[in-house]
N, C-alpha and C positions, 0 to 999 in steps of 0.2 A: 452586550452583543445582541445584534439582530441577525439571526441565522437562517439560511436556506440550505437545502440539501440537493445534490445531484444524485438521482437514482433511487428507485424503490424496490431494489432486489433484496437478497437476503441480508447483506450488510446494511444497506440503506434503511430497511424496515427496523432493524435492530437499533441503529443509531437514532432514528426518528423517535422510536418508542422511549429510548433512554432520555433524549432531550425533553420529551413531553413530561416524563416523570420528574425531571429536574427543574421544570418550569422555564426552560430555555427555548420554547417554541417547538419546532421551527415554524417560520412564517409561510414557507412555500417549499415545493419540491419540483425540480426540473426533471421531466420524464419524456421519453419518446412516445410512450403510449399512455394517454390519460387514464385508461382502464386499470393501469397498474398503480395508480396513485393511492395514497392513504386516505381513507374516508375522513372528511372534515378538514383536510389540508389542501390549500390552494395548489393546483397543478398547472405548471406553465411549461412552455417548450424552449425557452431561451432566457439568457441573462437579461435581455431587454424587457422581458415581461415580468420580471421579479417586482414585488412590492417595493415602494421607495424606502430608502434608509437601511437596506441590508448591509451589514458590515463584514460578515463572514459567510463564505460559501463552502460547504463541506462536500468533497467529491467522494462518493461511494459507488460510482458507476464504472470503475475500471478505466483503462487507458482511453477508450472512446469518449468518456465523459470529460476527462481532463483536456483532451485534444479539442473537443467541440466547444467547451465553455470556459476553460481556464483563462486564456488570454483575454477574452472579452470581459470577464469579471475583474481581472487584475487592472486592465486599462481603465475601468470605471472606478477604481479605488477600493474594490472589494477584496479583502484578504481571502485566499483560498487555502483550505486545509485538505491535503490529498493523501490517499493511500496508494496512488498509482505511480509509485516511484520508478518502476521499470520503464515508464514512458519517457523518462528523462535520458534513457540510453540513446534516444534519437537527438543528436546534437542540434538539429534545426529546431525541433520543438523546444528544447531547453533554452536555446538562445531567444526564441520568440517569446517565451513566457517571461524571461528575465527583462526583455525590452518592454513588454506590456506592464510589468510590475514597476519598472522605472517611470514609465509614462503616467501611470495612475497613482504612484506613491503608495503602492500596496505591497504585500509580501505573500510569497508562496511558502506555506508551512508544510513540512514533510512529517506525517505521522509515522511512528516507528514500525507499525504493522505488528507482525507476530514474533519479533525477535528483540531481545534485550542486549545489554552490554555495549550499545552503540556509544555511550559516553566514554567507555574505556578505549574504544577504537579511535574516537576523535582525539582523545588525549594522546594516545600512542602515535597517531599520525603527525602530531606536532614534533615529537622527538624522532620519528622515523620508523616506519613499519617495513619489514622485509618480506613478510608473507601473510596473506589472509586467505582463508578458505572457508566457504560456506557449503554445507551439505544439507540438502533437503530430502527427508525420507518420509513418504506418505503411503497409505494403503492404495492399492491399484485403482479403486473407485475415485480417488481424489485426482487421478491423472487422466480420467476419461475426458475426451474432447480436446486433449492436448496432443502435441507431436509425439508424446510417448506411445500413442497408439500405433504409430507407423514403425516403431522400433521393437516394441514388445507385444506379446499376446497377453494383455492385461487380465483377461477373463480366466486364464489358466496358469497363472504364475504359481509356482510351488515354493519359491524362495526369493530373497531380495535380488533385484536386478537393476543395474545402472543404465539409464537411458539417455543421459546427457553428461558430458564433461567438457568444460570450456571456460571462457571468460564470463564475467557477470554481464557484459554488454550482449554477448551472444545469447545468454540465457534469457535476459530481459526481453530481447527482441523476438526470440523464438517462442517463449512461453509467457505471453503478456498477462495471462490469468493466473499464473502460478509462481512467477519469479520476482514478485515485488520485494520479498524478503531479501533475496540476493542483491537487488538494487539498493536496498537500505544499507546493507553491509558495505557495498561498494562506495556509496556516497559518504559514508562515515569514515572510511579508511583509505584504501589504495586507489580507488576509482574503478570505473567500469572495466577497463582493459587489463588491469593487473590483479584483480580479485578473481580467485579460482572458484569454480562452482561445480558441484556434483549433485545430480538429481537421481533419486532412487525410488523405485516402486517396490514395496515390501508388504506381502500379504500378512505378515506377522506384526506389522507396525501398529501400536495401540492408539495411534492418532497421528497428527502432523508433527513430525520430529525435526527440529531445527538445531543444527550444530555449527558453531562459529569457532574457528581456531585462528589465532594470530600470534605473530612473533615480531619483535622489534627491539629497539634500544631500551624500552621499558621493561622487557622480559618476555613472558609469553602467557597466554591464557587459552582456555577451552571452556565453552559454555554450551549447555544442551538444554533446550526447552521443548517440552511436550505440550502442544496446544490442542485443545479439543475443537473440532469443527462446529460451526453453527448447526443446530438441529435440522434445518431444512435445506442445507446445502453443504455437502462434504468438501467442496472446493474452497469454502470460505471459512476463515479462522475466526473464532470468537475473540481471540486476542487482538486481531486486526480491528474489529469494530470497537473494542474497548480502548485501543490506542488513539482512535479519533476523539473519543470522549475525553480521554486523559489530556490530549493536546488542547482541546477547547477549555478545559478547566484550568490548565496551566496558563493559557493566554488571558483568562479572566481573573487570575489571582493577583493580589497585590505583591505577594512574595512567592516566587516560583523557583523550582530547581531544574 
C-alpha cells in the first residue's frame, strides 16, 4: 500500500506517527494550512497534487475532509479509509461517493471508530433487527463547540444531562464532530432513520462512554465501551485513531477477519 492522509489534527498526527513507526509511510498529507503539516512529510492541498501511485487515502479530517476530497480520490481509483461515517447521513454525498467509487473502481472503507460489536449488528441485521439504540456519554468538555452548548450550561453541570434524543441521521447531521459512532452503529444495523440515539453530558463520566443496545430475531445484546480521549484533544477518541490503523492492517493482510 502507498498511503496518504487527509488532515494533521489530533487524529491525523496520531495516525501519521503510527504509520511511520510501522514503516507504512505515509507519502503525503492533504492539509488546508501547510503550517500544520508534519515536518518531513510532503504537504499538498488536493488529491490532484498527491505523489503518483497512491493506493489508499486515509481521511482523518472529519466531514469536511471527506466532502472535499473523497469523491476525487475514489474517481481516480484510490481507496479511501474514513472515520467520517456521519457524513454519509447526507444522501446526496453518499450517492456521489458511491458513483465516484464505481467510476474509479475503488472502494470506500468505513473504519469502526470508537465502538465495537458492529459485526454482531451486521449479522443481526441479516436475520432482522427490531431495535437499536446508541447512547454516548462524555464529560462536558468533550461537548464544547457542539450544539450541546445551546441546550446545557456545560460549565456548571452537577449531574448527567441529556442534550439530544432522536435518530442517528439527526445526530450525525447536527453533531458532525461528535456523532460518527452513532453513524457507525446505524450503518451496521437498522440505518440512519431507525437507529435511536441519546447523547449525554456527564461531569462524572470517566471518559467517552459508548453503549449499544440491540434486539432482534438473534436475541439481544448490550455492550459498553469506555474510550480514553487523545491527550491533546478531548473531543477525539484514541480508539478512533486506532480503528483506522486496524482497518489498514486488515486491508494489507493475506488473511483477515
